[in-house]
C-alpha positions as CSV (number, residue, x, y, z in Angstrom):
1,X,-42.0,-18.1,55.2
2,X,-39.6,-20.1,53.4
3,X,-35.7,-20.3,54.2
4,X,-33.4,-22.8,53.4
5,X,-30.5,-22.4,55.9
6,X,-28.3,-25.6,56.7
7,X,-27.7,-26.3,60.4
8,X,-23.9,-25.2,59.8
9,X,-24.7,-21.8,59.2
10,X,-23.2,-19.5,61.5
11,X,-25.4,-16.4,62.3
12,X,-24.1,-13.6,64.4
13,X,-26.6,-11.6,67.1
14,X,-29.5,-9.0,65.6
15,X,-28.8,-10.3,62.3
16,X,-31.6,-10.3,59.7
17,X,-32.0,-12.9,57.4
18,X,-35.2,-12.2,54.9
19,X,-37.2,-14.6,53.1
20,X,-36.1,-16.7,50.2
21,X,-32.5,-17.6,50.8
22,X,-30.2,-20.3,50.6
23,X,-27.4,-19.9,53.3
24,X,-24.9,-23.0,53.8
25,X,-21.7,-23.9,55.5
26,X,-21.0,-20.2,55.4
27,X,-20.3,-18.0,58.0
28,X,-22.5,-14.3,59.1
29,X,-21.3,-11.9,61.3
30,X,-23.7,-9.5,64.0
31,X,-25.7,-6.8,62.8
32,X,-25.7,-8.0,59.7
33,X,-28.7,-7.9,56.9
34,X,-29.1,-10.5,54.0
35,X,-31.7,-9.6,51.4
36,X,-34.3,-12.2,50.0
37,X,-33.3,-14.4,46.9
38,X,-29.6,-14.5,48.1
39,X,-27.4,-17.5,48.2
40,X,-24.3,-17.7,50.1
41,X,-22.4,-20.9,49.7
42,X,-20.2,-23.4,52.2
43,X,-17.5,-21.5,53.4
44,X,-18.3,-17.7,52.6
45,X,-17.6,-15.3,55.3
46,X,-19.9,-12.2,55.9
47,X,-18.7,-9.7,58.7
48,X,-20.2,-7.7,60.6
49,X,-22.8,-4.6,59.8
50,X,-23.0,-5.4,56.5
51,X,-25.9,-5.3,54.2
52,X,-26.2,-8.3,51.3
53,X,-29.0,-6.9,49.0
54,X,-31.6,-9.5,47.3
55,X,-30.8,-11.8,44.6
56,X,-26.9,-11.5,45.1
57,X,-24.8,-14.8,44.9
58,X,-21.9,-14.8,47.2
59,X,-19.9,-18.4,46.4
60,X,-17.1,-20.4,48.4
61,X,-13.9,-19.0,48.4
62,X,-15.5,-15.1,49.6
63,X,-14.3,-13.0,52.4
64,X,-16.6,-10.0,52.8
65,X,-14.9,-7.7,56.0
66,X,-16.9,-5.3,58.3
67,X,-19.5,-2.1,57.5
68,X,-19.6,-3.9,53.5
69,X,-22.2,-3.0,51.1
70,X,-22.8,-5.6,48.1
71,X,-25.9,-3.7,46.0
72,X,-28.9,-5.8,44.2
73,X,-27.9,-8.9,41.9
74,X,-24.4,-8.9,42.8
75,X,-22.7,-12.2,41.3
76,X,-18.9,-13.2,43.1
77,X,-17.2,-16.2,40.7
78,X,-14.8,-18.6,42.1
79,X,-13.5,-20.3,39.7
80,X,-11.3,-19.1,36.3
81,X,-11.9,-22.0,34.1
82,X,-15.9,-22.7,35.0
83,X,-16.9,-25.5,32.1
84,X,-13.6,-27.1,31.4
85,X,-10.2,-27.8,32.1
86,X,-7.1,-26.1,30.6
87,X,-7.4,-28.8,28.0
88,X,-11.0,-28.3,27.1
89,X,-12.3,-31.2,28.6
90,X,-15.6,-30.9,31.1
91,X,-14.4,-30.9,34.7
92,X,-14.6,-32.8,37.4
93,X,-14.7,-32.5,41.1
94,X,-11.4,-33.3,41.0
95,X,-10.0,-30.5,38.6
96,X,-11.9,-27.4,39.9
97,X,-10.4,-25.5,42.4
98,X,-11.1,-22.3,44.1
99,X,-9.7,-19.0,43.9
100,X,-11.1,-17.0,46.9
101,X,-11.7,-12.9,46.9
102,X,-11.8,-10.5,49.5
103,X,-13.7,-7.7,50.0
104,X,-12.2,-5.1,52.7
105,X,-14.0,-3.3,54.9
106,X,-16.2,-0.8,54.4
107,X,-16.3,-1.2,50.3
108,X,-19.3,-0.9,48.1
109,X,-20.3,-3.0,45.5
110,X,-23.0,-1.1,43.1
111,X,-26.0,-3.3,41.5
112,X,-25.8,-5.8,39.4
113,X,-21.8,-5.8,39.7
114,X,-19.6,-8.7,38.9
115,X,-16.9,-10.0,40.8
116,X,-13.8,-12.5,38.8
117,X,-12.7,-14.6,40.9
118,X,-8.6,-13.9,43.0
119,X,-9.3,-10.0,43.2
120,X,-9.2,-7.5,46.8
121,X,-11.8,-5.3,47.0
122,X,-9.9,-2.3,49.1
123,X,-10.8,-0.7,52.2
124,X,-13.8,2.0,51.3
125,X,-13.4,1.3,48.0
126,X,-16.5,1.8,45.4
127,X,-17.7,-0.4,42.4
128,X,-19.9,1.3,40.3
129,X,-22.9,-0.3,39.4
130,X,-23.0,-2.9,36.8
131,X,-19.1,-3.1,36.7
132,X,-17.3,-6.4,36.0
133,X,-14.2,-6.3,38.7
134,X,-11.4,-8.6,37.0
135,X,-8.5,-7.1,38.9
136,X,-7.3,-5.6,42.1
137,X,-9.2,-1.8,43.4
138,X,-6.9,0.1,45.7
139,X,-8.2,1.6,49.3
140,X,-10.2,4.2,49.2
141,X,-10.9,4.0,45.0
142,X,-13.8,4.2,42.9
143,X,-14.1,1.8,40.4
144,X,-16.6,1.6,37.6
145,X,-17.1,-0.2,33.9
146,X,-16.6,-2.9,31.9
147,X,-14.0,-4.2,32.3
148,X,-14.1,-1.7,35.9
149,X,-11.6,0.8,35.6
150,X,-10.1,3.2,38.0
151,X,-12.1,6.7,38.5
152,X,-10.6,8.2,41.0
153,X,-9.7,8.2,44.7
154,X,-12.6,8.7,47.5
155,X,-11.8,11.7,50.6
156,X,-12.4,9.1,53.1
157,X,-13.9,11.6,56.3
158,X,-11.9,10.3,59.3
159,X,-13.9,9.1,62.6
160,X,-17.1,8.7,60.4
161,X,-16.9,4.6,59.8
162,X,-17.1,3.4,56.3
163,X,-19.0,6.7,55.1
164,X,-17.3,8.8,52.0
165,X,-17.6,11.8,50.6
166,X,-17.1,12.4,46.7
167,X,-15.7,15.4,45.1
168,X,-17.7,16.1,42.5
169,X,-16.7,19.0,39.9
170,X,-19.2,22.1,40.4
171,X,-21.5,21.8,37.3
172,X,-23.4,25.6,36.1
173,X,-26.6,25.3,33.9
């Protein structure tokens, strides 16, 4: 089994960490599952009862609250200018600034999505697969596309945790 889990990582009770992960300086809540080939960087926080699917990248500055689902191959970005300063020069550590991102309780992020820095994904929000999130997603909303755009509100079932039902128009064939 190969796992690279640094000594400064905090892992909650009953959490499951699969093989081939890189975890350093992060905090993972109770009952959370981290899939294979996931990297979670320092100062990232994953809440309780979350699932982070395979091949996902969660960088410094990302906070994921409780009961969140992150699909396969989801990437979070924490830097507005990843290669250069505003003057066009190559960044140094002194130039680099982490821009935080927040994923609120009960949200779901679909496979292959990219979450740019500085956004908040609201409570019980759903991000469709393959989306690029460039701005805040309101609570109880569905967004999808490149860039992600509002599709509709979810119909949250009270008292059922983070589950939701989506009203779909009836289709007749």
